[in-house]
Structures are given as structure tokens and as C-alpha cells.
mmCIF file of the N, C-alpha and C atoms, coordinates in Angstrom:
data_MODEL
# 
_entry.id   MODEL 
# 
loop_
_atom_site.group_PDB 
_atom_site.id 
_atom_site.type_symbol 
_atom_site.label_atom_id 
_atom_site.label_alt_id 
_atom_site.label_comp_id 
_atom_site.label_asym_id 
_atom_site.label_entity_id 
_atom_site.label_seq_id 
_atom_site.pdbx_PDB_ins_code 
_atom_site.Cartn_x 
_atom_site.Cartn_y 
_atom_site.Cartn_z 
_atom_site.occupancy 
_atom_site.B_iso_or_equiv 
_atom_site.pdbx_formal_charge 
_atom_site.auth_seq_id 
_atom_site.auth_comp_id 
_atom_site.auth_asym_id 
_atom_site.auth_atom_id 
_atom_site.pdbx_PDB_model_num 
ATOM 1   N N  . MET A 1 1  ? 109.384 66.345 63.353 1.00 0.00 ? 1  MET A N  1 
ATOM 2   C CA . MET A 1 1  ? 109.054 66.652 61.984 1.00 0.00 ? 1  MET A CA 1 
ATOM 3   C C  . MET A 1 1  ? 107.558 66.385 61.780 1.00 0.00 ? 1  MET A C  1 
ATOM 4   N N  . PRO A 1 2  ? 106.847 67.272 61.097 1.00 0.00 ? 2  PRO A N  1 
ATOM 5   C CA . PRO A 1 2  ? 105.407 67.075 60.895 1.00 0.00 ? 2  PRO A CA 1 
ATOM 6   C C  . PRO A 1 2  ? 105.139 65.937 59.907 1.00 0.00 ? 2  PRO A C  1 
ATOM 7   N N  . ARG A 1 3  ? 103.982 65.335 60.082 1.00 0.00 ? 3  ARG A N  1 
ATOM 8   C CA . ARG A 1 3  ? 103.591 64.273 59.158 1.00 0.00 ? 3  ARG A CA 1 
ATOM 9   C C  . ARG A 1 3  ? 103.297 64.862 57.791 1.00 0.00 ? 3  ARG A C  1 
ATOM 10  N N  . LEU A 1 4  ? 103.653 64.108 56.778 1.00 0.00 ? 4  LEU A N  1 
ATOM 11  C CA . LEU A 1 4  ? 103.347 64.521 55.422 1.00 0.00 ? 4  LEU A CA 1 
ATOM 12  C C  . LEU A 1 4  ? 101.923 64.122 55.078 1.00 0.00 ? 4  LEU A C  1 
ATOM 13  N N  . LYS A 1 5  ? 101.299 64.891 54.240 1.00 0.00 ? 5  LYS A N  1 
ATOM 14  C CA . LYS A 1 5  ? 99.946  64.569 53.784 1.00 0.00 ? 5  LYS A CA 1 
ATOM 15  C C  . LYS A 1 5  ? 100.006 63.292 52.949 1.00 0.00 ? 5  LYS A C  1 
ATOM 16  N N  . LYS A 1 6  ? 99.045  62.395 53.201 1.00 0.00 ? 6  LYS A N  1 
ATOM 17  C CA . LYS A 1 6  ? 99.017  61.145 52.444 1.00 0.00 ? 6  LYS A CA 1 
ATOM 18  C C  . LYS A 1 6  ? 98.644  61.422 50.994 1.00 0.00 ? 6  LYS A C  1 
ATOM 19  N N  . SER A 1 7  ? 99.264  60.657 50.122 1.00 0.00 ? 7  SER A N  1 
ATOM 20  C CA . SER A 1 7  ? 98.938  60.772 48.704 1.00 0.00 ? 7  SER A CA 1 
ATOM 21  C C  . SER A 1 7  ? 97.560  60.163 48.451 1.00 0.00 ? 7  SER A C  1 
ATOM 22  N N  . PRO A 1 8  ? 96.944  60.477 47.327 1.00 0.00 ? 8  PRO A N  1 
ATOM 23  C CA . PRO A 1 8  ? 95.648  59.872 47.012 1.00 0.00 ? 8  PRO A CA 1 
ATOM 24  C C  . PRO A 1 8  ? 95.708  58.336 46.998 1.00 0.00 ? 8  PRO A C  1 
ATOM 25  N N  . LYS A 1 9  ? 96.816  57.779 46.530 1.00 0.00 ? 9  LYS A N  1 
ATOM 26  C CA . LYS A 1 9  ? 96.956  56.319 46.512 1.00 0.00 ? 9  LYS A CA 1 
ATOM 27  C C  . LYS A 1 9  ? 96.997  55.780 47.939 1.00 0.00 ? 9  LYS A C  1 
ATOM 28  N N  . GLU A 1 10 ? 97.757  56.429 48.815 1.00 0.00 ? 10 GLU A N  1 
ATOM 29  C CA . GLU A 1 10 ? 97.833  55.983 50.211 1.00 0.00 ? 10 GLU A CA 1 
ATOM 30  C C  . GLU A 1 10 ? 96.475  56.080 50.902 1.00 0.00 ? 10 GLU A C  1 
ATOM 31  N N  . ARG A 1 11 ? 95.743  57.157 50.608 1.00 0.00 ? 11 ARG A N  1 
ATOM 32  C CA . ARG A 1 11 ? 94.398  57.295 51.188 1.00 0.00 ? 11 ARG A CA 1 
ATOM 33  C C  . ARG A 1 11 ? 93.467  56.204 50.667 1.00 0.00 ? 11 ARG A C  1 
ATOM 34  N N  . ALA A 1 12 ? 93.555  55.891 49.382 1.00 0.00 ? 12 ALA A N  1 
ATOM 35  C CA . ALA A 1 12 ? 92.707  54.847 48.795 1.00 0.00 ? 12 ALA A CA 1 
ATOM 36  C C  . ALA A 1 12 ? 93.021  53.487 49.407 1.00 0.00 ? 12 ALA A C  1 
ATOM 37  N N  . MET A 1 13 ? 94.303  53.190 49.617 1.00 0.00 ? 13 MET A N  1 
ATOM 38  C CA . MET A 1 13 ? 94.692  51.902 50.194 1.00 0.00 ? 13 MET A CA 1 
ATOM 39  C C  . MET A 1 13 ? 94.248  51.804 51.657 1.00 0.00 ? 13 MET A C  1 
ATOM 40  N N  . ALA A 1 14 ? 94.384  52.899 52.405 1.00 0.00 ? 14 ALA A N  1 
ATOM 41  C CA . ALA A 1 14 ? 93.940  52.918 53.802 1.00 0.00 ? 14 ALA A CA 1 
ATOM 42  C C  . ALA A 1 14 ? 92.424  52.742 53.878 1.00 0.00 ? 14 ALA A C  1 
ATOM 43  N N  . ASN A 1 15 ? 91.711  53.377 52.953 1.00 0.00 ? 15 ASN A N  1 
ATOM 44  C CA . ASN A 1 15 ? 90.259  53.265 52.912 1.00 0.00 ? 15 ASN A CA 1 
ATOM 45  C C  . ASN A 1 15 ? 89.837  51.836 52.579 1.00 0.00 ? 15 ASN A C  1 
ATOM 46  N N  . LEU A 1 16 ? 90.532  51.198 51.656 1.00 0.00 ? 16 LEU A N  1 
ATOM 47  C CA . LEU A 1 16 ? 90.236  49.810 51.302 1.00 0.00 ? 16 LEU A CA 1 
ATOM 48  C C  . LEU A 1 16 ? 90.364  48.902 52.523 1.00 0.00 ? 16 LEU A C  1 
ATOM 49  N N  . LEU A 1 17 ? 91.474  49.025 53.248 1.00 0.00 ? 17 LEU A N  1 
ATOM 50  C CA . LEU A 1 17 ? 91.672  48.199 54.438 1.00 0.00 ? 17 LEU A CA 1 
ATOM 51  C C  . LEU A 1 17 ? 90.643  48.490 55.510 1.00 0.00 ? 17 LEU A C  1 
ATOM 52  N N  . ALA A 1 18 ? 90.299  49.764 55.680 1.00 0.00 ? 18 ALA A N  1 
ATOM 53  C CA . ALA A 1 18 ? 89.290  50.126 56.681 1.00 0.00 ? 18 ALA A CA 1 
ATOM 54  C C  . ALA A 1 18 ? 87.941  49.506 56.337 1.00 0.00 ? 18 ALA A C  1 
ATOM 55  N N  . ASN A 1 19 ? 87.587  49.518 55.059 1.00 0.00 ? 19 ASN A N  1 
ATOM 56  C CA . ASN A 1 19 ? 86.314  48.925 54.643 1.00 0.00 ? 19 ASN A CA 1 
ATOM 57  C C  . ASN A 1 19 ? 86.303  47.416 54.833 1.00 0.00 ? 19 ASN A C  1 
ATOM 58  N N  . ILE A 1 20 ? 87.401  46.758 54.494 1.00 0.00 ? 20 ILE A N  1 
ATOM 59  C CA . ILE A 1 20 ? 87.474  45.306 54.697 1.00 0.00 ? 20 ILE A CA 1 
ATOM 60  C C  . ILE A 1 20 ? 87.351  44.993 56.186 1.00 0.00 ? 20 ILE A C  1 
ATOM 61  N N  . ASN A 1 21 ? 88.060  45.744 57.019 1.00 0.00 ? 21 ASN A N  1 
ATOM 62  C CA . ASN A 1 21 ? 87.989  45.504 58.462 1.00 0.00 ? 21 ASN A CA 1 
ATOM 63  C C  . ASN A 1 21 ? 86.595  45.772 59.016 1.00 0.00 ? 21 ASN A C  1 
ATOM 64  N N  . PHE A 1 22 ? 85.923  46.808 58.515 1.00 0.00 ? 22 PHE A N  1 
ATOM 65  C CA . PHE A 1 22 ? 84.568  47.107 58.962 1.00 0.00 ? 22 PHE A CA 1 
ATOM 66  C C  . PHE A 1 22 ? 83.632  45.932 58.665 1.00 0.00 ? 22 PHE A C  1 
ATOM 67  N N  . PHE A 1 23 ? 83.625  45.491 57.405 1.00 0.00 ? 23 PHE A N  1 
ATOM 68  C CA . PHE A 1 23 ? 82.714  44.411 57.025 1.00 0.00 ? 23 PHE A CA 1 
ATOM 69  C C  . PHE A 1 23 ? 83.101  43.087 57.680 1.00 0.00 ? 23 PHE A C  1 
ATOM 70  N N  . LYS A 1 24 ? 84.400  42.871 57.856 1.00 0.00 ? 24 LYS A N  1 
ATOM 71  C CA . LYS A 1 24 ? 84.859  41.653 58.532 1.00 0.00 ? 24 LYS A CA 1 
ATOM 72  C C  . LYS A 1 24 ? 84.300  41.614 59.951 1.00 0.00 ? 24 LYS A C  1 
ATOM 73  N N  . THR A 1 25 ? 84.363  42.728 60.641 1.00 0.00 ? 25 THR A N  1 
ATOM 74  C CA . THR A 1 25 ? 83.832  42.816 62.005 1.00 0.00 ? 25 THR A CA 1 
ATOM 75  C C  . THR A 1 25 ? 82.309  42.738 61.997 1.00 0.00 ? 25 THR A C  1 
ATOM 76  N N  . TYR A 1 26 ? 81.674  43.454 61.081 1.00 0.00 ? 26 TYR A N  1 
ATOM 77  C CA . TYR A 1 26 ? 80.213  43.491 60.999 1.00 0.00 ? 26 TYR A CA 1 
ATOM 78  C C  . TYR A 1 26 ? 79.629  42.090 60.799 1.00 0.00 ? 26 TYR A C  1 
ATOM 79  N N  . TYR A 1 27 ? 80.250  41.312 59.919 1.00 0.00 ? 27 TYR A N  1 
ATOM 80  C CA . TYR A 1 27 ? 79.752  39.963 59.632 1.00 0.00 ? 27 TYR A CA 1 
ATOM 81  C C  . TYR A 1 27 ? 80.380  38.893 60.526 1.00 0.00 ? 27 TYR A C  1 
ATOM 82  N N  . GLY A 1 28 ? 81.305  39.283 61.388 1.00 0.00 ? 28 GLY A N  1 
ATOM 83  C CA . GLY A 1 28 ? 81.926  38.336 62.307 1.00 0.00 ? 28 GLY A CA 1 
ATOM 84  C C  . GLY A 1 28 ? 82.868  37.354 61.640 1.00 0.00 ? 28 GLY A C  1 
ATOM 85  N N  . TYR A 1 29 ? 83.509  37.775 60.566 1.00 0.00 ? 29 TYR A N  1 
ATOM 86  C CA . TYR A 1 29 ? 84.439  36.904 59.846 1.00 0.00 ? 29 TYR A CA 1 
ATOM 87  C C  . TYR A 1 29 ? 85.798  36.907 60.552 1.00 0.00 ? 29 TYR A C  1 
ATOM 88  N N  . SER A 1 30 ? 86.426  35.757 60.584 1.00 0.00 ? 30 SER A N  1 
ATOM 89  C CA . SER A 1 30 ? 87.802  35.665 61.067 1.00 0.00 ? 30 SER A CA 1 
ATOM 90  C C  . SER A 1 30 ? 88.739  35.972 59.900 1.00 0.00 ? 30 SER A C  1 
ATOM 91  N N  . GLU A 1 31 ? 89.996  36.166 60.221 1.00 0.00 ? 31 GLU A N  1 
ATOM 92  C CA . GLU A 1 31 ? 90.997  36.375 59.169 1.00 0.00 ? 31 GLU A CA 1 
ATOM 93  C C  . GLU A 1 31 ? 91.018  35.177 58.217 1.00 0.00 ? 31 GLU A C  1 
ATOM 94  N N  . GLN A 1 32 ? 90.911  33.972 58.787 1.00 0.00 ? 32 GLN A N  1 
ATOM 95  C CA . GLN A 1 32 ? 90.939  32.752 57.979 1.00 0.00 ? 32 GLN A CA 1 
ATOM 96  C C  . GLN A 1 32 ? 89.732  32.680 57.048 1.00 0.00 ? 32 GLN A C  1 
ATOM 97  N N  . ARG A 1 33 ? 88.569  33.108 57.537 1.00 0.00 ? 33 ARG A N  1 
ATOM 98  C CA . ARG A 1 33 ? 87.378  33.061 56.693 1.00 0.00 ? 33 ARG A CA 1 
ATOM 99  C C  . ARG A 1 33 ? 87.475  34.061 55.552 1.00 0.00 ? 33 ARG A C  1 
ATOM 100 N N  . VAL A 1 34 ? 88.008  35.241 55.824 1.00 0.00 ? 34 VAL A N  1 
ATOM 101 C CA . VAL A 1 34 ? 88.187  36.227 54.751 1.00 0.00 ? 34 VAL A CA 1 
ATOM 102 C C  . VAL A 1 34 ? 89.120  35.662 53.692 1.00 0.00 ? 34 VAL A C  1 
ATOM 103 N N  . ALA A 1 35 ? 90.212  35.047 54.108 1.00 0.00 ? 35 ALA A N  1 
ATOM 104 C CA . ALA A 1 35 ? 91.153  34.441 53.155 1.00 0.00 ? 35 ALA A CA 1 
ATOM 105 C C  . ALA A 1 35 ? 90.457  33.358 52.339 1.00 0.00 ? 35 ALA A C  1 
ATOM 106 N N  . ALA A 1 36 ? 89.635  32.531 52.999 1.00 0.00 ? 36 ALA A N  1 
ATOM 107 C CA . ALA A 1 36 ? 88.929  31.454 52.301 1.00 0.00 ? 36 ALA A CA 1 
ATOM 108 C C  . ALA A 1 36 ? 87.942  32.022 51.284 1.00 0.00 ? 36 ALA A C  1 
ATOM 109 N N  . VAL A 1 37 ? 87.224  33.071 51.656 1.00 0.00 ? 37 VAL A N  1 
ATOM 110 C CA . VAL A 1 37 ? 86.268  33.703 50.729 1.00 0.00 ? 37 VAL A CA 1 
ATOM 111 C C  . VAL A 1 37 ? 87.004  34.244 49.512 1.00 0.00 ? 37 VAL A C  1 
ATOM 112 N N  . MET A 1 38 ? 88.179  34.824 49.739 1.00 0.00 ? 38 MET A N  1 
ATOM 113 C CA . MET A 1 38 ? 88.970  35.369 48.638 1.00 0.00 ? 38 MET A CA 1 
ATOM 114 C C  . MET A 1 38 ? 89.598  34.269 47.784 1.00 0.00 ? 38 MET A C  1 
ATOM 115 N N  . GLY A 1 39 ? 89.684  33.069 48.345 1.00 0.00 ? 39 GLY A N  1 
ATOM 116 C CA . GLY A 1 39 ? 90.303  31.964 47.614 1.00 0.00 ? 39 GLY A CA 1 
ATOM 117 C C  . GLY A 1 39 ? 91.817  31.982 47.674 1.00 0.00 ? 39 GLY A C  1 
ATOM 118 N N  . VAL A 1 40 ? 92.359  32.516 48.775 1.00 0.00 ? 40 VAL A N  1 
ATOM 119 C CA . VAL A 1 40 ? 93.816  32.583 48.944 1.00 0.00 ? 40 VAL A CA 1 
ATOM 120 C C  . VAL A 1 40 ? 94.187  31.985 50.300 1.00 0.00 ? 40 VAL A C  1 
ATOM 121 N N  . SER A 1 41 ? 95.458  31.742 50.496 1.00 0.00 ? 41 SER A N  1 
ATOM 122 C CA . SER A 1 41 ? 95.930  31.223 51.778 1.00 0.00 ? 41 SER A CA 1 
ATOM 123 C C  . SER A 1 41 ? 95.947  32.344 52.816 1.00 0.00 ? 41 SER A C  1 
ATOM 124 N N  . ASP A 1 42 ? 96.045  31.958 54.079 1.00 0.00 ? 42 ASP A N  1 
ATOM 125 C CA . ASP A 1 42 ? 96.135  32.946 55.160 1.00 0.00 ? 42 ASP A CA 1 
ATOM 126 C C  . ASP A 1 42 ? 97.353  33.842 54.973 1.00 0.00 ? 42 ASP A C  1 
ATOM 127 N N  . ALA A 1 43 ? 98.458  33.238 54.559 1.00 0.00 ? 43 ALA A N  1 
ATOM 128 C CA . ALA A 1 43 ? 99.696  34.007 54.362 1.00 0.00 ? 43 ALA A CA 1 
ATOM 129 C C  . ALA A 1 43 ? 99.530  35.028 53.232 1.00 0.00 ? 43 ALA A C  1 
ATOM 130 N N  . THR A 1 44 ? 98.867  34.625 52.155 1.00 0.00 ? 44 THR A N  1 
ATOM 131 C CA . THR A 1 44 ? 98.645  35.548 51.041 1.00 0.00 ? 44 THR A CA 1 
ATOM 132 C C  . THR A 1 44 ? 97.750  36.697 51.469 1.00 0.00 ? 44 THR A C  1 
ATOM 133 N N  . TYR A 1 45 ? 96.706  36.406 52.234 1.00 0.00 ? 45 TYR A N  1 
ATOM 134 C CA . TYR A 1 45 ? 95.823  37.468 52.721 1.00 0.00 ? 45 TYR A CA 1 
ATOM 135 C C  . TYR A 1 45 ? 96.609  38.434 53.606 1.00 0.00 ? 45 TYR A C  1 
ATOM 136 N N  . SER A 1 46 ? 97.469  37.906 54.459 1.00 0.00 ? 46 SER A N  1 
ATOM 137 C CA . SER A 1 46 ? 98.293  38.757 55.313 1.00 0.00 ? 46 SER A CA 1 
ATOM 138 C C  . SER A 1 46 ? 99.203  39.644 54.463 1.00 0.00 ? 46 SER A C  1 
ATOM 139 N N  . ASN A 1 47 ? 99.783  39.074 53.421 1.00 0.00 ? 47 ASN A N  1 
ATOM 140 C CA . ASN A 1 47 ? 100.631 39.864 52.519 1.00 0.00 ? 47 ASN A CA 1 
ATOM 141 C C  . ASN A 1 47 ? 99.835  40.953 51.814 1.00 0.00 ? 47 ASN A C  1 
ATOM 142 N N  . ARG A 1 48 ? 98.608  40.631 51.414 1.00 0.00 ? 48 ARG A N  1 
ATOM 143 C CA . ARG A 1 48 ? 97.747  41.617 50.747 1.00 0.00 ? 48 ARG A CA 1 
ATOM 144 C C  . ARG A 1 48 ? 97.430  42.774 51.701 1.00 0.00 ? 48 ARG A C  1 
ATOM 145 N N  . LYS A 1 49 ? 97.197  42.459 52.980 1.00 0.00 ? 49 LYS A N  1 
ATOM 146 C CA . LYS A 1 49 ? 96.916  43.524 53.950 1.00 0.00 ? 49 LYS A CA 1 
ATOM 147 C C  . LYS A 1 49 ? 98.134  44.425 54.141 1.00 0.00 ? 49 LYS A C  1 
ATOM 148 N N  . ASN A 1 50 ? 99.322  43.842 54.089 1.00 0.00 ? 50 ASN A N  1 
ATOM 149 C CA . ASN A 1 50 ? 100.546 44.632 54.246 1.00 0.00 ? 50 ASN A CA 1 
ATOM 150 C C  . ASN A 1 50 ? 100.854 45.469 53.004 1.00 0.00 ? 50 ASN A C  1 
ATOM 151 N N  . ASN A 1 51 ? 100.329 45.047 51.859 1.00 0.00 ? 51 ASN A N  1 
ATOM 152 C CA . ASN A 1 51 ? 100.514 45.777 50.602 1.00 0.00 ? 51 ASN A CA 1 
ATOM 153 C C  . ASN A 1 51 ? 99.177  45.778 49.870 1.00 0.00 ? 51 ASN A C  1 
ATOM 154 N N  . PRO A 1 52 ? 98.247  46.657 50.268 1.00 0.00 ? 52 PRO A N  1 
ATOM 155 C CA . PRO A 1 52 ? 96.895  46.631 49.720 1.00 0.00 ? 52 PRO A CA 1 
ATOM 156 C C  . PRO A 1 52 ? 96.827  46.783 48.201 1.00 0.00 ? 52 PRO A C  1 
ATOM 157 N N  . ALA A 1 53 ? 97.830  47.386 47.586 1.00 0.00 ? 53 ALA A N  1 
ATOM 158 C CA . ALA A 1 53 ? 97.833  47.531 46.130 1.00 0.00 ? 53 ALA A CA 1 
ATOM 159 C C  . ALA A 1 53 ? 97.936  46.176 45.439 1.00 0.00 ? 53 ALA A C  1 
ATOM 160 N N  . SER A 1 54 ? 98.317  45.140 46.173 1.00 0.00 ? 54 SER A N  1 
ATOM 161 C CA . SER A 1 54 ? 98.473  43.814 45.570 1.00 0.00 ? 54 SER A CA 1 
ATOM 162 C C  . SER A 1 54 ? 97.172  43.012 45.528 1.00 0.00 ? 54 SER A C  1 
ATOM 163 N N  . PHE A 1 55 ? 96.083  43.535 46.129 1.00 0.00 ? 55 PHE A N  1 
ATOM 164 C CA . PHE A 1 55 ? 94.800  42.850 46.015 1.00 0.00 ? 55 PHE A CA 1 
ATOM 165 C C  . PHE A 1 55 ? 94.431  42.757 44.543 1.00 0.00 ? 55 PHE A C  1 
ATOM 166 N N  . LYS A 1 56 ? 93.904  41.613 44.149 1.00 0.00 ? 56 LYS A N  1 
ATOM 167 C CA . LYS A 1 56 ? 93.441  41.434 42.784 1.00 0.00 ? 56 LYS A CA 1 
ATOM 168 C C  . LYS A 1 56 ? 91.952  41.764 42.739 1.00 0.00 ? 56 LYS A C  1 
ATOM 169 N N  . LEU A 1 57 ? 91.501  42.276 41.614 1.00 0.00 ? 57 LEU A N  1 
ATOM 170 C CA . LEU A 1 57 ? 90.108  42.667 41.480 1.00 0.00 ? 57 LEU A CA 1 
ATOM 171 C C  . LEU A 1 57 ? 89.181  41.492 41.756 1.00 0.00 ? 57 LEU A C  1 
ATOM 172 N N  . GLY A 1 58 ? 89.525  40.308 41.274 1.00 0.00 ? 58 GLY A N  1 
ATOM 173 C CA . GLY A 1 58 ? 88.702  39.124 41.503 1.00 0.00 ? 58 GLY A CA 1 
ATOM 174 C C  . GLY A 1 58 ? 88.543  38.818 42.984 1.00 0.00 ? 58 GLY A C  1 
ATOM 175 N N  . GLU A 1 59 ? 89.621  39.007 43.745 1.00 0.00 ? 59 GLU A N  1 
ATOM 176 C CA . GLU A 1 59 ? 89.554  38.775 45.195 1.00 0.00 ? 59 GLU A CA 1 
ATOM 177 C C  . GLU A 1 59 ? 88.618  39.775 45.856 1.00 0.00 ? 59 GLU A C  1 
ATOM 178 N N  . LEU A 1 60 ? 88.712  41.038 45.444 1.00 0.00 ? 60 LEU A N  1 
ATOM 179 C CA . LEU A 1 60 ? 87.848  42.066 46.014 1.00 0.00 ? 60 LEU A CA 1 
ATOM 180 C C  . LEU A 1 60 ? 86.392  41.832 45.630 1.00 0.00 ? 60 LEU A C  1 
ATOM 181 N N  . LEU A 1 61 ? 86.151  41.348 44.418 1.00 0.00 ? 61 LEU A N  1 
ATOM 182 C CA . LEU A 1 61 ? 84.788  41.059 43.993 1.00 0.00 ? 61 LEU A CA 1 
ATOM 183 C C  . LEU A 1 61 ? 84.194  39.898 44.798 1.00 0.00 ? 61 LEU A C  1 
ATOM 184 N N  . LYS A 1 62 ? 85.010  38.894 45.100 1.00 0.00 ? 62 LYS A N  1 
ATOM 185 C CA . LYS A 1 62 ? 84.539  37.782 45.933 1.00 0.00 ? 62 LYS A CA 1 
ATOM 186 C C  . LYS A 1 62 ? 84.170  38.280 47.332 1.00 0.00 ? 62 LYS A C  1 
ATOM 187 N N  . LEU A 1 63 ? 85.010  39.140 47.891 1.00 0.00 ? 63 LEU A N  1 
ATOM 188 C CA . LEU A 1 63 ? 84.711  39.708 49.207 1.00 0.00 ? 63 LEU A CA 1 
ATOM 189 C C  . LEU A 1 63 ? 83.440  40.545 49.161 1.00 0.00 ? 63 LEU A C  1 
ATOM 190 N N  . ALA A 1 64 ? 83.317  41.372 48.140 1.00 0.00 ? 64 ALA A N  1 
ATOM 191 C CA . ALA A 1 64 ? 82.143  42.232 48.020 1.00 0.00 ? 64 ALA A CA 1 
ATOM 192 C C  . ALA A 1 64 ? 80.877  41.393 47.920 1.00 0.00 ? 64 ALA A C  1 
ATOM 193 N N  . SER A 1 65 ? 80.938  40.315 47.192 1.00 0.00 ? 65 SER A N  1 
ATOM 194 C CA . SER A 1 65 ? 79.776  39.437 47.067 1.00 0.00 ? 65 SER A CA 1 
ATOM 195 C C  . SER A 1 65 ? 79.420  38.828 48.418 1.00 0.00 ? 65 SER A C  1 
ATOM 196 N N  . SER A 1 66 ? 80.418  38.400 49.158 1.00 0.00 ? 66 SER A N  1 
ATOM 197 C CA . SER A 1 66 ? 80.196  37.811 50.474 1.00 0.00 ? 66 SER A CA 1 
ATOM 198 C C  . SER A 1 66 ? 79.678  38.843 51.467 1.00 0.00 ? 66 SER A C  1 
ATOM 199 N N  . PHE A 1 67 ? 80.126  40.089 51.332 1.00 0.00 ? 67 PHE A N  1 
ATOM 200 C CA . PHE A 1 67 ? 79.720  41.162 52.234 1.00 0.00 ? 67 PHE A CA 1 
ATOM 201 C C  . PHE A 1 67 ? 78.469  41.894 51.745 1.00 0.00 ? 67 PHE A C  1 
ATOM 202 N N  . ASN A 1 68 ? 77.911  41.473 50.625 1.00 0.00 ? 68 ASN A N  1 
ATOM 203 C CA . ASN A 1 68 ? 76.727  42.126 50.047 1.00 0.00 ? 68 ASN A CA 1 
ATOM 204 C C  . ASN A 1 68 ? 76.956  43.619 49.814 1.00 0.00 ? 68 ASN A C  1 
ATOM 205 N N  . CYS A 1 69 ? 78.084  43.944 49.212 1.00 0.00 ? 69 CYS A N  1 
ATOM 206 C CA . CYS A 1 69 ? 78.386  45.333 48.876 1.00 0.00 ? 69 CYS A CA 1 
ATOM 207 C C  . CYS A 1 69 ? 79.014  45.360 47.484 1.00 0.00 ? 69 CYS A C  1 
ATOM 208 N N  . SER A 1 70 ? 79.402  46.526 47.025 1.00 0.00 ? 70 SER A N  1 
ATOM 209 C CA . SER A 1 70 ? 79.998  46.641 45.701 1.00 0.00 ? 70 SER A CA 1 
ATOM 210 C C  . SER A 1 70 ? 81.428  47.154 45.808 1.00 0.00 ? 70 SER A C  1 
ATOM 211 N N  . VAL A 1 71 ? 82.150  47.008 44.723 1.00 0.00 ? 71 VAL A N  1 
ATOM 212 C CA . VAL A 1 71 ? 83.518  47.517 44.638 1.00 0.00 ? 71 VAL A CA 1 
ATOM 213 C C  . VAL A 1 71 ? 83.484  48.756 43.754 1.00 0.00 ? 71 VAL A C  1 
ATOM 214 N N  . LEU A 1 72 ? 83.881  49.882 44.320 1.00 0.00 ? 72 LEU A N  1 
ATOM 215 C CA . LEU A 1 72 ? 83.980  51.118 43.545 1.00 0.00 ? 72 LEU A CA 1 
ATOM 216 C C  . LEU A 1 72 ? 85.444  51.467 43.394 1.00 0.00 ? 72 LEU A C  1 
ATOM 217 N N  . LEU A 1 73 ? 85.864  51.653 42.165 1.00 0.00 ? 73 LEU A N  1 
ATOM 218 C CA . LEU A 1 73 ? 87.259  51.982 41.892 1.00 0.00 ? 73 LEU A CA 1 
ATOM 219 C C  . LEU A 1 73 ? 87.387  53.477 41.670 1.00 0.00 ? 73 LEU A C  1 
ATOM 220 N N  . PRO A 1 74 ? 88.392  54.108 42.299 1.00 0.00 ? 74 PRO A N  1 
ATOM 221 C CA . PRO A 1 74 ? 88.582  55.544 42.084 1.00 0.00 ? 74 PRO A CA 1 
ATOM 222 C C  . PRO A 1 74 ? 89.107  55.789 40.674 1.00 0.00 ? 74 PRO A C  1 
ATOM 223 N N  . PRO A 1 75 ? 88.911  56.996 40.145 1.00 0.00 ? 75 PRO A N  1 
ATOM 224 C CA . PRO A 1 75 ? 89.474  57.317 38.839 1.00 0.00 ? 75 PRO A CA 1 
ATOM 225 C C  . PRO A 1 75 ? 90.983  57.096 38.845 1.00 0.00 ? 75 PRO A C  1 
ATOM 226 N N  . VAL A 1 76 ? 91.508  56.635 37.737 1.00 0.00 ? 76 VAL A N  1 
ATOM 227 C CA . VAL A 1 76 ? 92.922  56.258 37.632 1.00 0.00 ? 76 VAL A CA 1 
ATOM 228 C C  . VAL A 1 76 ? 93.848  57.400 38.019 1.00 0.00 ? 76 VAL A C  1 
ATOM 229 N N  . GLN A 1 77 ? 93.582  58.615 37.576 1.00 0.00 ? 77 GLN A N  1 
ATOM 230 C CA . GLN A 1 77 ? 94.490  59.723 37.852 1.00 0.00 ? 77 GLN A CA 1 
ATOM 231 C C  . GLN A 1 77 ? 94.594  60.029 39.348 1.00 0.00 ? 77 GLN A C  1 
ATOM 232 N N  . GLU A 1 78 ? 93.606  59.658 40.140 1.00 0.00 ? 78 GLU A N  1 
ATOM 233 C CA . GLU A 1 78 ? 93.648  59.955 41.560 1.00 0.00 ? 78 GLU A CA 1 
ATOM 234 C C  . GLU A 1 78 ? 94.605  59.037 42.322 1.00 0.00 ? 78 GLU A C  1 
ATOM 235 N N  . VAL A 1 79 ? 94.856  57.834 41.841 1.00 0.00 ? 79 VAL A N  1 
ATOM 236 C CA . VAL A 1 79 ? 95.700  56.913 42.586 1.00 0.00 ? 79 VAL A CA 1 
ATOM 237 C C  . VAL A 1 79 ? 97.108  56.800 42.029 1.00 0.00 ? 79 VAL A C  1 
ATOM 238 N N  . ARG A 1 80 ? 97.381  57.422 40.916 1.00 0.00 ? 80 ARG A N  1 
ATOM 239 C CA . ARG A 1 80 ? 98.710  57.324 40.322 1.00 0.00 ? 80 ARG A CA 1 
ATOM 240 C C  . ARG A 1 80 ? 99.724  58.245 40.984 1.00 0.00 ? 80 ARG A C  1 
ATOM 241 N N  . THR A 1 81 ? 99.295  59.306 41.606 1.00 0.00 ? 81 THR A N  1 
ATOM 242 C CA . THR A 1 81 ? 100.254 60.269 42.142 1.00 0.00 ? 81 THR A CA 1 
ATOM 243 C C  . THR A 1 81 ? 100.774 59.853 43.489 1.00 0.00 ? 81 THR A C  1 
# 
């Protein structure tokens, strides 16, 4: 059976994880350090990676500050479908 096209929400979540992984590797952060920067436990960070929609904006802002980048949110209608 052919793969189904990813929804805009699925693409946004995959892109979020890819960006976190890129910056984590670029700055040499461990999984534990990323969790510490976000202010969550290792288990919570692991859960967030398994369900990227559960990331809180404050956590993403802390990561962005640590990675010297910004958080851009897609328009609401693009991720609802």
C-alpha cells in the first residue's frame, strides 16, 4: 500500500523535531542537557519527542534562547487539518 501524504500538522511536528535535533547536534548538547535547558525531566523530554504536539511554548522558547534562534509558529489553519 502506498504511503499517505503527511498532513500539515504531521509535517510541522516532524520539522520541529528535525530542528531540535539539528541544533542539539550543532551545539553538542546531550539529551539530558536539552531536558535541563527546557526545565523538564529526561522522561518528560522523551515523552515530548514521542508526541511533539505536547511541547509547551515556554519550553521551546527556552531551547530557542539556548540555541540562539527564534521560534516561528505556522498559521493556525495549517496545523489543524
